[in-house]
C-alpha positions in Angstrom: 108.0 121.3 63.4 107.9 120.2 66.9 104.9 121.3 69.1 105.4 122.6 72.5 102.8 122.5 75.3 102.7 125.9 77.1 100.7 124.9 80.0 101.7 123.8 83.4 98.7 121.5 83.8 100.7 118.2 84.4 103.0 119.8 87.0 100.2 121.4 88.7 98.2 117.9 89.0 101.2 116.4 90.4 101.6 119.0 93.2 98.1 119.4 93.9 97.9 117.0 96.7 101.0 118.5 98.6 99.6 122.0 98.2 96.2 121.0 99.4 97.7 119.3 102.2 99.9 122.1 103.3 97.0 124.2 103.6 95.0 121.7 105.4 97.9 120.8 107.8 98.8 124.4 108.5 97.7 124.1 112.1 98.8 120.7 113.3 98.3 121.7 117.1 101.8 121.8 118.1 105.3 121.6 116.6 105.7 117.9 117.4 102.6 117.1 115.5 104.0 118.9 112.4 107.3 116.9 112.7 105.5 113.6 113.1 103.4 114.6 110.0 106.4 115.3 107.9 108.1 111.9 108.8 105.1 109.9 108.1 104.5 111.5 104.7 108.3 111.1 103.9 107.9 107.4 104.9 104.9 106.9 102.6 106.4 109.0 99.7 109.5 106.7 99.9 107.2 103.7 99.6 105.7 105.1 96.4 109.2 105.9 95.1 110.3 102.2 95.6 107.2 100.7 94.2 106.0 99.5 97.5 102.2 99.5 98.6 102.4 101.7 101.8 99.7 99.5 103.7 101.6 96.4 103.0 104.8 98.0 103.9 103.5 99.2 107.2 102.0 95.9 107.9 105.3 94.1 107.3 107.3 96.6 109.3 104.9 96.2 112.3 105.3 92.6 112.2 109.2 92.5 111.9 110.2 95.4 114.2 110.8 94.0 117.8 109.8 96.2 120.7 112.5 98.4 121.8 114.3 98.2 118.5 117.7 99.8 118.0 118.1 102.2 115.3 120.2 99.7 113.4 117.3 97.3 113.5 114.8 100.1 112.3 117.3 101.1 109.6 117.1 97.5 108.1 113.2 98.2 107.6 113.3 101.4 105.5 111.3 101.3 102.1 114.7 101.0 100.2 115.9 98.1 102.3 112.5 96.3 102.0 112.2 96.9 98.4 115.6 95.4 97.9 115.1 92.3 100.0 111.8 91.7 98.0 113.9 92.1 94.8 116.6 89.6 96.3 113.7 87.1 97.3 112.2 87.3 93.8 115.5 86.7 92.1 116.2 83.8 94.3 113.0 82.3 93.8 113.4 82.4 90.1 116.5 80.6 90.1 
């Protein structure tokens, strides 16, 4: 007989930081601050999803992004693009 866990503890633990943040960030000061916070948290969440250390990612982007960069240049530095380039570098180094 298969046993099922009837608790939601695992899910609750996963969303706790988001819910605590939502409560703490309820008042950002103005609409632009809320939008900017959402962008930053989305970017950092994408780093996590692609297995990148957020601090290392931000350091690399700051070094590689030229002043006055175009949208195309900035798009080349997304977490997905950086993770792909790291995988390509690793596979070329192994060959």
